[in-house]
Each structure stands twice: as structure tokens, then as C-alpha cells.
C-alpha positions as CSV (number, residue, x, y, z in Angstrom):
1,M,0.0,0.0,0.0
2,D,1.0,3.6,-0.4
3,R,2.9,4.6,2.7
4,F,2.7,8.3,2.0
5,W,3.6,9.1,5.6
6,L,7.2,8.2,4.9
7,K,7.8,11.7,3.6
8,S,7.2,12.9,7.2
9,Y,9.7,10.5,8.7
10,P,12.7,12.0,10.6
11,A,16.0,11.7,8.6
12,G,17.7,8.3,9.0
13,V,14.6,6.3,10.1
14,P,14.1,3.3,7.8
15,E,10.8,2.3,6.2
16,N,11.2,-1.2,7.4
17,V,13.4,-3.2,9.9
18,D,15.0,-6.6,9.2
19,I,13.4,-8.9,11.7
20,N,15.3,-11.9,10.2
21,Q,18.5,-10.8,11.8
22,Y,17.4,-12.7,15.0
23,S,16.0,-16.1,15.3
24,S,14.2,-15.2,18.5
25,V,14.0,-12.7,21.3
26,V,16.4,-14.9,23.2
27,A,19.0,-14.5,20.5
28,L,18.6,-10.7,20.7
29,L,18.9,-10.7,24.5
30,E,21.9,-13.0,24.6
31,E,23.6,-10.7,22.1
32,S,23.1,-7.9,24.6
33,F,24.3,-10.0,27.5
34,A,27.6,-10.5,25.7
35,K,28.0,-7.0,24.2
36,Y,27.3,-5.1,27.4
37,R,28.4,-7.7,29.9
38,G,29.9,-5.4,32.5
39,D,27.4,-2.5,32.1
40,K,24.4,-2.0,34.5
41,A,21.1,-3.4,33.1
42,Y,18.7,-2.7,36.0
43,I,18.8,-0.7,39.2
44,C,16.3,-1.0,42.0
45,M,16.5,0.5,45.5
46,D,20.2,1.5,44.8
47,K,21.2,-2.1,43.9
48,A,22.4,-2.7,40.3
49,L,22.5,-5.9,38.2
50,T,24.8,-5.9,35.2
51,F,23.9,-7.5,31.9
52,G,26.3,-10.3,32.8
53,E,24.5,-10.9,36.2
54,V,21.1,-11.0,34.5
55,D,22.6,-13.6,32.1
56,Q,23.9,-15.8,34.9
57,L,20.9,-15.5,37.2
58,S,18.4,-16.1,34.4
59,A,20.3,-19.2,33.2
60,A,20.2,-20.6,36.7
61,L,16.5,-19.9,37.2
62,G,15.8,-21.3,33.7
63,A,17.7,-24.5,34.5
64,Y,15.7,-24.8,37.7
65,L,12.4,-24.5,35.9
66,Q,13.5,-27.1,33.3
67,S,14.4,-29.5,36.1
68,K,10.8,-29.4,37.3
69,G,9.7,-31.2,34.1
70,L,8.3,-28.3,32.3
71,K,8.5,-28.7,28.5
72,K,9.0,-26.2,25.7
73,G,5.8,-24.1,25.2
74,D,4.6,-24.4,28.8
75,R,3.3,-21.2,30.3
76,V,4.9,-19.6,33.3
77,A,3.2,-16.7,35.1
78,I,5.1,-13.8,36.5
79,M,3.3,-11.8,39.2
80,M,5.2,-9.0,40.8
81,P,5.9,-5.2,40.6
82,N,9.1,-3.6,39.3
83,L,11.8,-5.4,41.1
84,L,15.1,-6.9,40.0
85,Q,13.5,-10.3,40.0
86,Y,11.1,-9.4,37.2
87,P,13.6,-9.1,34.3
88,V,15.6,-12.1,35.6
89,A,12.3,-14.2,35.6
90,V,11.4,-13.0,32.1
91,A,14.8,-13.8,30.6
92,A,14.7,-17.2,32.4
93,V,11.3,-18.2,31.1
94,L,12.1,-17.2,27.5
95,R,15.6,-18.7,27.4
96,A,14.2,-22.0,28.8
97,G,11.7,-22.2,25.9
98,F,8.6,-21.4,28.0
99,I,6.0,-18.7,27.5
100,V,5.8,-15.6,29.8
101,V,2.3,-14.9,31.2
102,N,2.4,-11.3,32.6
103,V,0.1,-11.0,35.6
104,N,-1.0,-7.8,37.4
105,P,0.0,-8.3,41.0
106,L,-3.0,-6.4,42.2
107,Y,-5.5,-8.8,40.7
108,T,-8.3,-10.1,42.9
109,P,-8.6,-13.9,43.4
110,R,-11.4,-14.0,40.7
111,E,-9.2,-12.2,38.1
112,L,-6.1,-14.2,38.9
113,A,-8.0,-17.5,38.7
114,H,-9.3,-16.7,35.3
115,Q,-5.9,-15.8,33.9
116,L,-4.1,-18.8,35.3
117,K,-6.9,-21.2,34.1
118,D,-7.2,-19.6,30.7
119,S,-3.4,-19.6,30.0
120,G,-3.0,-23.1,31.5
121,A,0.1,-21.9,33.4
122,Q,1.9,-24.7,35.2
123,A,4.3,-22.5,37.2
124,I,4.2,-19.1,38.7
125,I,6.9,-16.7,40.0
126,I,5.2,-14.4,42.5
127,L,6.1,-11.9,45.1
128,E,5.2,-13.1,48.6
129,N,3.1,-9.9,49.2
130,F,0.5,-11.3,46.8
131,A,0.8,-15.0,47.7
132,A,-2.4,-14.9,49.8
133,T,-4.4,-14.2,46.6
134,L,-2.8,-17.2,44.8
135,A,-3.4,-19.4,47.8
136,E,-7.2,-18.7,47.5
137,V,-7.4,-20.0,44.0
138,I,-4.4,-22.3,43.3
139,A,-6.6,-25.4,43.7
140,E,-8.7,-24.3,40.7
141,T,-5.7,-23.9,38.4
142,Q,-3.1,-26.1,36.7
143,I,-0.2,-24.5,38.8
144,K,2.2,-27.2,40.0
145,H,5.2,-25.1,40.8
146,V,5.3,-21.9,42.9
147,I,8.5,-19.8,43.2
148,L,8.1,-17.2,46.0
149,A,10.1,-14.0,45.7
150,A,10.6,-11.5,48.5
151,V,11.4,-7.8,47.9
152,G,14.9,-8.0,49.3
153,D,16.0,-11.2,47.5
154,L,18.5,-9.6,45.1
155,L,19.5,-6.6,47.2
156,G,22.5,-8.3,48.8
157,F,23.3,-8.8,52.4
158,P,22.5,-7.3,54.9
159,K,20.2,-4.9,53.0
160,G,18.0,-7.6,51.6
161,A,17.5,-9.2,54.9
162,I,16.7,-5.9,56.6
163,V,14.2,-5.0,53.9
164,N,12.4,-8.3,54.1
165,A,12.3,-8.2,57.9
166,M,10.8,-4.7,57.9
167,L,8.1,-5.6,55.4
168,R,7.2,-8.9,57.2
169,H,7.4,-7.9,60.9
170,V,7.4,-4.1,61.2
171,K,5.1,-2.9,58.3
172,K,3.3,-6.2,58.2
173,V,2.4,-5.9,54.5
174,I,2.5,-9.6,53.8
175,P,-0.8,-11.3,54.5
176,A,-0.7,-14.8,55.9
177,F,-0.9,-17.6,53.3
178,S,-0.4,-21.3,52.9
179,L,1.3,-22.6,49.7
180,P,2.7,-26.0,50.6
181,G,5.6,-27.0,48.4
182,A,6.4,-23.4,47.3
183,V,10.1,-22.7,46.7
184,R,11.9,-19.5,47.6
185,F,13.3,-17.5,44.7
186,N,16.9,-17.5,46.1
187,A,16.6,-21.3,46.8
188,A,15.6,-21.8,43.2
189,L,18.6,-19.8,42.0
190,A,20.9,-21.8,44.2
191,A,19.5,-25.1,43.0
192,G,19.7,-23.9,39.4
193,R,23.4,-23.0,39.6
194,S,24.3,-26.7,40.1
195,L,22.1,-27.8,37.2
196,T,22.9,-27.8,33.4
197,F,20.9,-25.3,31.5
198,A,19.6,-26.9,28.2
199,R,19.3,-24.5,25.2
200,P,16.1,-25.4,23.4
201,A,15.7,-24.6,19.7
202,I,13.5,-21.4,19.6
203,G,12.2,-19.9,16.4
204,Q,10.5,-16.7,15.3
205,D,7.1,-18.4,15.1
206,D,7.2,-19.8,18.7
207,V,5.0,-18.0,21.2
208,A,7.0,-15.7,23.6
209,V,4.4,-13.9,25.7
210,L,0.7,-14.1,26.5
211,Q,-0.3,-10.5,27.2
212,Y,-3.8,-10.4,28.7
213,T,-6.2,-7.7,27.7
214,G,-9.9,-7.3,28.4
215,G,-12.6,-8.3,26.0
216,T,-16.0,-6.9,24.9
217,T,-17.5,-10.0,26.4
218,G,-15.9,-9.1,29.8
219,V,-13.5,-12.0,29.6
220,A,-9.8,-11.2,29.6
221,K,-8.0,-12.7,26.6
222,G,-4.4,-13.5,26.0
223,A,-2.8,-11.6,23.1
224,T,-0.4,-14.2,21.6
225,L,2.9,-12.5,21.0
226,L,5.4,-14.5,19.0
227,H,9.1,-14.0,19.1
228,R,9.0,-12.4,15.7
229,T,6.3,-10.0,16.9
230,L,8.5,-8.7,19.8
231,I,11.6,-8.5,17.5
232,G,9.6,-6.4,15.0
233,N,8.4,-4.0,17.7
234,L,11.8,-3.8,19.4
235,L,13.7,-3.0,16.2
236,A,11.1,-0.5,15.0
237,S,11.1,1.2,18.4
238,E,14.9,1.4,18.5
239,A,15.0,3.0,15.0
240,W,12.3,5.5,16.0
241,T,14.2,6.4,19.2
242,Q,17.4,7.4,17.4
243,P,16.6,10.9,16.3
244,G,15.6,11.9,19.8
245,L,18.9,10.4,21.2
246,K,20.9,12.5,18.8
247,R,19.7,15.8,20.2
248,K,22.4,15.7,22.8
249,V,25.5,13.6,23.5
250,I,24.8,10.9,26.1
251,D,27.5,10.4,28.7
252,G,27.6,6.6,29.1
253,Q,24.6,4.4,28.8
254,P,21.1,5.6,28.1
255,V,19.2,5.8,31.4
256,F,15.5,4.8,31.4
257,I,13.2,5.7,34.3
258,C,10.9,2.7,34.5
259,A,8.0,3.9,36.6
260,L,5.3,2.1,34.6
261,P,4.5,-1.5,35.7
262,L,6.5,-4.1,33.8
263,Y,3.5,-6.5,33.6
264,H,1.8,-3.8,31.3
265,V,2.8,-4.2,27.6
266,F,4.0,-0.6,27.4
267,A,6.7,-0.8,30.0
268,F,7.5,-4.5,29.2
269,V,8.5,-3.6,25.7
270,S,9.5,0.1,25.9
271,C,11.5,-0.2,29.1
272,A,12.6,-3.7,29.9
273,L,13.2,-5.2,26.4
274,L,14.1,-2.0,24.6
275,A,16.7,-0.8,27.1
276,M,18.4,-4.3,27.0
277,R,18.5,-4.1,23.2
278,M,20.0,-0.6,23.4
279,G,22.5,-1.4,26.1
280,G,20.6,1.0,28.5
281,V,20.0,0.8,32.2
282,N,16.5,0.7,33.6
283,V,15.9,2.4,37.0
284,L,13.0,0.3,38.3
285,I,10.4,2.1,40.4
286,P,8.3,-0.5,42.5
287,N,5.7,2.0,43.6
288,P,5.2,5.0,41.2
289,R,2.1,6.1,43.2
290,D,4.6,7.4,45.8
291,L,5.4,10.5,43.8
292,A,7.8,11.9,46.5
293,G,9.7,8.6,46.5
294,L,9.8,8.5,42.7
295,I,11.2,12.1,42.5
296,K,13.8,11.3,45.2
297,E,14.9,8.3,43.1
298,M,15.0,10.3,39.8
299,A,17.2,12.9,41.5
300,K,20.0,10.2,41.7
301,Y,20.4,9.8,38.0
302,K,21.1,11.7,34.7
303,F,18.1,10.1,33.1
304,N,17.5,10.2,29.3
305,I,14.3,8.4,28.5
306,M,11.0,8.3,30.5
307,P,7.9,6.5,29.2
308,G,4.8,7.5,31.0
309,V,1.0,7.9,30.9
310,N,-1.0,11.1,31.3
311,T,-1.7,10.4,35.0
312,L,2.0,10.0,35.8
313,F,3.1,13.1,33.9
314,N,0.3,15.2,35.4
315,G,1.1,14.0,39.0
316,L,4.8,14.8,38.6
317,A,4.3,18.1,36.9
318,N,2.1,19.3,39.8
319,H,4.4,18.1,42.5
320,P,6.4,21.0,44.1
321,E,9.6,19.0,44.2
322,F,9.6,17.8,40.6
323,A,10.7,21.1,39.1
324,K,13.9,21.0,41.2
325,L,15.2,18.0,39.3
326,D,18.0,18.3,36.6
327,F,16.3,17.8,33.2
328,S,19.4,18.7,31.1
329,H,19.9,15.0,30.1
330,L,16.2,14.2,29.4
331,L,15.9,13.5,25.6
332,I,12.7,11.5,25.2
333,A,9.4,11.5,27.3
334,N,7.1,9.2,25.4
335,G,3.5,9.1,26.3
336,G,1.1,6.3,25.7
337,G,-1.6,4.1,27.3
338,T,-4.2,6.8,27.1
339,A,-4.5,10.3,25.5
340,V,-2.0,12.9,26.8
341,Q,-3.9,16.0,27.7
342,E,-2.7,19.2,26.1
343,A,-2.6,21.1,29.4
344,V,-0.4,18.4,31.0
345,A,1.9,18.3,27.9
346,K,2.3,22.1,28.1
347,K,3.1,22.1,31.8
348,W,5.5,19.2,31.4
349,L,7.4,21.0,28.6
350,A,7.6,24.3,30.6
351,I,9.2,22.4,33.5
352,T,11.4,19.9,31.7
353,G,12.1,21.5,28.4
354,C,11.5,18.1,26.8
355,P,8.1,17.6,24.9
356,I,6.0,14.6,25.5
357,V,6.0,12.6,22.2
358,E,2.7,10.7,22.2
359,G,2.4,7.2,20.7
360,Y,-0.3,4.6,20.3
361,G,-0.4,0.8,20.7
362,L,-2.3,-2.1,22.1
363,S,-1.5,-5.4,23.9
364,E,-2.5,-6.9,20.5
365,T,0.3,-5.0,18.8
366,S,3.0,-5.7,21.5
367,S,2.9,-2.0,22.5
368,G,3.6,0.9,20.2
369,V,2.7,1.0,16.4
370,T,2.6,4.8,16.0
371,C,4.5,7.6,17.6
372,N,5.3,11.3,17.1
373,P,8.9,11.8,16.0
374,T,11.2,11.6,19.1
375,D,13.0,14.8,18.0
376,S,9.7,16.8,18.1
377,S,9.8,20.2,19.7
378,A,6.2,20.4,20.8
379,Y,3.0,18.4,21.6
380,T,0.9,17.7,18.5
381,G,-2.3,16.3,19.8
382,T,-2.0,13.3,17.5
383,I,-0.7,9.8,18.0
384,G,2.0,10.4,15.4
385,L,3.1,8.4,12.4
386,P,3.2,4.6,11.8
387,L,6.4,3.1,12.9
388,P,8.7,1.3,10.5
389,G,7.1,-1.8,9.0
390,V,3.6,-0.7,10.1
391,D,0.7,-0.2,7.7
392,I,-2.4,1.7,8.8
393,R,-5.8,1.9,7.1
394,L,-8.8,3.8,8.3
395,I,-12.0,1.9,7.4
396,D,-15.7,2.2,7.6
397,D,-18.2,-0.4,9.0
398,D,-18.0,-2.4,5.7
399,G,-14.2,-2.6,5.8
400,R,-13.7,0.0,3.0
401,D,-11.1,2.7,3.2
402,V,-12.4,6.1,4.1
403,A,-11.2,9.3,2.4
404,L,-8.2,11.1,3.7
405,G,-9.3,13.4,6.5
406,A,-12.5,11.5,7.2
407,P,-13.0,9.5,10.4
408,G,-12.6,5.7,10.2
409,E,-11.7,2.8,12.4
410,I,-7.9,2.4,12.8
411,A,-6.7,-0.9,11.3
412,I,-3.1,-2.1,11.7
413,R,-0.9,-4.6,9.9
414,G,2.7,-5.3,10.5
415,P,5.1,-7.7,12.2
416,Q,4.1,-6.2,15.6
417,V,0.5,-7.5,15.4
418,M,-0.3,-10.6,17.5
419,A,-0.8,-14.0,16.1
420,G,-4.3,-14.0,17.6
421,Y,-6.1,-14.4,21.0
422,W,-4.9,-17.5,22.9
423,Q,-7.2,-20.4,22.1
424,R,-10.0,-18.1,20.9
425,P,-10.2,-18.4,17.1
426,D,-13.7,-16.8,17.0
427,E,-12.5,-13.7,18.9
428,T,-9.5,-13.5,16.7
429,A,-11.6,-13.7,13.5
430,S,-13.8,-10.9,14.8
431,V,-10.9,-8.4,14.9
432,M,-8.9,-9.4,11.9
433,T,-9.7,-8.4,8.3
434,P,-9.1,-11.0,5.4
435,D,-5.9,-9.2,4.4
436,G,-4.4,-9.3,7.9
437,F,-5.3,-6.0,9.4
438,L,-6.2,-5.8,13.1
439,K,-9.3,-3.7,13.7
440,T,-8.6,-1.7,16.9
441,G,-12.0,-0.3,17.7
442,D,-10.5,3.2,17.8
443,V,-11.8,5.8,15.4
444,G,-9.2,8.2,14.0
445,I,-8.6,10.9,11.3
446,M,-5.4,10.9,9.3
447,D,-4.1,14.1,7.8
448,E,-2.1,14.6,4.6
449,R,1.2,14.2,6.4
450,G,0.2,10.8,7.8
451,Y,-0.4,11.9,11.4
452,T,-3.5,10.4,13.0
453,R,-5.7,11.9,15.7
454,I,-8.1,9.7,17.7
455,V,-11.6,11.1,17.8
456,D,-13.8,8.3,19.1
457,R,-14.0,4.7,20.2
458,K,-16.3,2.2,18.5
459,K,-16.1,-0.2,21.4
460,D,-17.3,0.6,24.9
461,M,-13.9,0.2,26.5
462,I,-12.8,2.7,29.1
463,L,-9.2,3.9,29.5
464,V,-8.2,4.5,33.1
465,S,-4.6,5.7,33.4
466,G,-3.6,3.6,30.4
467,F,-5.4,0.4,31.5
468,N,-8.2,-1.1,29.5
469,V,-11.5,-1.5,31.4
470,Y,-14.4,-3.3,29.8
471,P,-17.9,-2.4,31.0
472,N,-19.2,-6.0,30.6
473,E,-16.7,-7.3,33.2
474,I,-17.7,-4.8,35.8
475,E,-21.4,-5.2,35.0
476,G,-21.0,-9.0,35.4
477,V,-19.4,-8.6,38.8
478,A,-21.9,-6.0,40.1
479,A,-24.8,-8.2,38.9
480,G,-23.6,-10.9,41.2
481,H,-24.6,-8.8,44.2
482,P,-28.0,-10.0,45.4
483,G,-29.2,-6.4,45.8
484,V,-28.7,-5.5,42.1
485,D,-31.4,-6.0,39.5
486,E,-29.4,-4.7,36.5
487,C,-26.7,-2.2,35.8
488,A,-24.7,-0.5,33.1
489,V,-21.2,0.9,33.1
490,V,-19.7,3.8,31.1
491,G,-16.6,5.8,31.1
492,V,-16.7,9.5,31.9
493,P,-13.9,12.1,31.6
494,D,-11.6,12.4,34.6
495,R,-8.9,15.1,35.1
496,N,-6.5,12.7,36.8
497,S,-7.0,9.3,35.0
498,G,-8.3,10.4,31.6
499,E,-11.5,8.5,32.2
500,A,-13.2,7.1,35.2
501,V,-15.8,4.3,35.7
502,M,-19.4,5.2,36.3
503,M,-22.0,2.6,37.1
504,F,-25.8,3.0,36.8
505,V,-27.8,0.6,38.9
506,V,-31.4,-0.5,39.2
507,R,-31.8,-2.0,42.7
508,K,-33.5,-5.2,43.6
509,D,-33.1,-4.4,47.2
510,P,-34.2,-0.8,47.9
511,N,-31.9,-0.7,51.0
512,L,-28.7,-1.3,49.0
513,T,-26.3,1.5,49.5
514,K,-23.5,2.9,47.3
515,D,-20.9,2.1,50.0
516,E,-22.0,-1.5,50.2
517,L,-21.9,-2.0,46.4
518,M,-18.6,-0.2,46.2
519,K,-17.1,-2.6,48.7
520,F,-18.4,-5.6,46.8
521,C,-16.8,-4.2,43.6
522,M,-13.5,-3.6,45.4
523,D,-13.5,-7.2,46.6
524,N,-13.8,-8.5,43.1
525,L,-12.1,-6.0,40.8
526,T,-8.6,-4.6,40.6
527,G,-8.4,-1.0,41.8
528,Y,-8.4,0.7,38.5
529,K,-11.6,-1.2,37.4
530,K,-13.7,-0.2,40.4
531,P,-16.4,2.4,39.9
532,K,-15.6,5.9,40.9
533,Y,-19.3,6.9,40.6
534,I,-22.4,4.9,41.3
535,E,-25.9,6.3,40.5
536,F,-29.1,4.5,41.3
537,R,-31.9,4.6,38.7
538,T,-35.4,3.2,38.5
539,D,-34.8,2.0,34.9
540,L,-32.1,2.1,32.2
541,P,-32.6,3.4,28.6
542,R,-32.9,0.7,26.0
543,T,-33.2,0.1,22.2
544,N,-36.4,-1.3,20.8
545,V,-34.8,-4.8,21.1
546,G,-33.9,-4.3,24.7
547,K,-30.2,-3.4,24.5
548,I,-29.1,-0.9,27.2
549,L,-28.0,2.4,25.6
550,R,-24.6,3.0,27.2
551,R,-23.9,5.9,25.0
552,E,-27.1,7.7,26.1
553,L,-26.1,7.2,29.7
554,R,-22.6,8.4,29.1
555,D,-23.8,11.6,27.2
556,Q,-26.2,12.4,30.0
557,A,-23.6,11.9,32.7
558,I,-21.1,14.1,30.9
559,K,-23.8,16.8,30.5
560,D,-24.7,16.6,34.2
561,M,-21.0,16.8,35.2
562,T,-20.4,19.8,33.0
563,K,-23.4,21.6,34.5
564,A,-22.2,20.8,38.0
565,A,-18.7,22.2,37.2
């Protein structure tokens, strides 16, 4: 097809990347292990791991997993925040020939049980802080092997022991749990060091990662990311990063601030894997909600690259201590996950001198497929240009291309696109066109330069701080409360998170309170999915065939909120 947007590319960025230079993500990672062996790869809580140490630790952990009888293609879940153990676990699972299943550590038992059962994971590497959740549901799953990590495991002695003791006995943030047969992370490493690591044959068409995303049916589905898929995204992202890196001379390694969670596809690819590819160092932030702690950590480094979402950029820009940091080395602040608001972008630029370059991607596209040029000087209000190797069409409801400048559903084709939804051929068929384009459900307008602006969403998905929230899932949970007759969920604008969840409820029990229903939702839904607003109604608007009109509810809610403001 005519990639007319290439005329808008920054100088030196190629039209395509050669994904055939690596047989697998493992080959790409092992090249970096050798090339940057003595350089720091990850830093967390002032403790650094070099590329060589990640190599050694992941080989040991991979050997241990292999010794448990797992075979090539088996799924291994990883459930922890941004700690040194995360990249070690990812490299171990991939190198041993298994499939990474990224899991949100804040999942409720219901959400965790679904993901473990759906993926068929046989092993899990989990931080002990969240082990109580696993203990509730492990009997329902195929999990046979549990590796329990503690925050201080890789921090060295005595710091690691002190940190673990503080969390367990002073702060008491680790709920009681019982997981008979579970093995400690450091014990697994020790056992693995005495074992022989077997190198399986891994090809581009082997599955590397199952990245779970919500569905219109309310069921989370695993986007199946092949090794070739991740290679394509990494090489395209690396090429796109180069113009931004050339704005100033970097003294030493590129330094990434990794404040986004690694279990989310954005940070998984744009921080963990991309920095390893580029020989960069990732500063891992376990708890980015602690803005004061994040700023204190950032002050220690001459940081160059910072991926973020609107919520994070906004929170930092409005923190009084943030403006005191040294931004003279910041070259790229890439925004994604959800729309970056113009007011936030302007404030960020005024403070840092570095514009937010907004991009766009999905779990189904292994993170970014479009982005503004990284050497941009200002916020554009668009999601930028297609990355190398990416084709984009804007189509109508019949799958036909719309005219340039007219709104149409964004459809994407390229090596970055998933192989399909894990074991859900019908769901896969519903989002793929006959010629291999993924229909995103987002409506955009492309201008004559090739820049696209998102103007609407065909599906009812809600974007809360970069996380996909699907109304059907929340409605299904709320409907399980005996006091609820029926309900409908919509997204409404929110200054902090982009959108917030609002639920309209028809009560079966007239005594049901908002607080009671809110607690029920909190017990069954991860924090970002829970309703921010609940409104009781005597009935809900419907079509003539009985379908609830979510759009009508949303429009009325926005109108009411505007009046109140």
C-alpha cells in the first residue's frame, strides 16, 4: 500500500526493519548480554544488576524451571511489581523455551483464577506480598510449581534481609498464606546453579508472551505475541528512538526511568526489552504512586528516557519537588496508554524543556505502532506516524477505506501484530480483516502528512490511566450482588486518570447503599476497574430490542457533570 507518511519521517529512520537478523527474542537478549556484559542493566533500591549478572541469574533460574519437568511451550506466570527479580524471571522463562504470562500483582482472586486457568500456566513466580491471593485459587488452576520472591532477595546482604524483615514484621504488609511446596526465589537460583541449562531450539514463530487484555464479552483474553512479533516491535522502536537520542551527546549508557509496571505491555517492551536491546540501564520504580519517592529516586540519575502515561506526567508536573530536578539530560518523554492532555503536555514542557511525544499501541500490537517523532519540539495532539514496517488503514463499517481526512476505524498490519487471541479463534476472527489488518475499535482521522488523531471509540472500552477497562466485566461482577437487579457501566472524563468508571444501577433491594456496592466491587475487581461513581436509577434506557444504551447514559452523565462544574 502507499505509505505516503514516509515523507514525514525524521531523517535516517528506515521504512522497514529486518526482523530476520534474530531467530528469537532470546538471541537478541543474549547478544546484549555478551555485548554489554559489564554494564548495568537494572537498578532498584540502589542495587544494580549488570547484563552479565542478568545472564547468569536467568540461566540458573531457567535451569531450575527445566528441572521441574516443564517442557517447551509451557506457560509460566510472573506476578510482581518492578523489582530486579522481574527481568531475571522474564529472561529465564524465555531462554528455557517457555511462554511468559504477565500478571497484574493487584489482581483479585477472581481475576487471577481466570488468567491462570485460561493460560494453562503450570508455574508461577510471585512476590510473597501477593501470595495470599494465589493461595485462595491455586486449587482451581493447573499450577504445579510456585516460586516465592521477597522484595529483598536480590538486594544483597545485609540490606535484603533488613528490607524483608521490615516488610514482614514491622510494616506487616505480607498477609498470611499457605502454599505447601512453594520454593523461595533464592533457593531456586541456588539449585539452578548446580544444574545444566539446556538450550532449546526457539524460532520466530514460537510463542513468547501471553499479554492479557480485556474483551468486549468481559473475559480477559491473552494476546499471543510471537518471538517475531516482539523482535519487530523492538527493532522498529529502536529505530524510532534514534533521532531523539541525537539531540544531545549521552555520557555513558542511556538511562531509562521505568515507573510504569512491567506487567503492562507498554513498560514490558518500551523499558525492559528496549533498554536491553540498546545497552541501556533501567531504573526500576516499584511504587510510582509514591510521587515523592519517585522524584527522590529520579534525582540520583542523569536520566535520558522516560515512558509515561498522562496520570503520571500530570502528577509529577504538579508536585512541588519535581521542578527542582535536573532535566538537562532528558531527551525523550514518550506518552502512551491513554491520551496525553494538552494542558499536561504544556506544563511538562515548561518544567522539563522536553516535549511529550505521544504514541499509540495495544496489547494486541505488542505495544507501540505509531508515535510522534522523538525529535519533536512540541506536543501535536496526535498519536503520530506509523512506525517502520507498520501499515495503517482507516476503514468504515464495511471494511472499505475512508477518504483522507474522514473518520474511520484504525486498522493495523505489521510484524508487531499478535498471532491471535490465545485459544480463541472466534474472537481472533472478529478483529482481523481478510488481508491481515487488526481492527482496533478506535476511530481516527489521518491528515495529509500521515499523522493520526483519535476522535472516538467504537467499542465501549474505558481507558483508566492507560489500563483497558471493559464495562461487561464490571457489570458482570456487580450483577452478582443480590441487591442489584441490573446495571450499566460507562466511562466519563476524569482530570487525573483520563477516564473514570461510572455505574448506573437498578436496585433489587431498595436498601442497597453505594458504599455496600462499592465494597463488593472492590473485593472482586482490581483498583483501576472499580467504579468511581455509582448512580441508582429506577430504569435504564434501551433500544427497541432491549439493549441498554450505554452511549445515552454516558452523554447524559457528561452533560450533568459539565453543569455541576
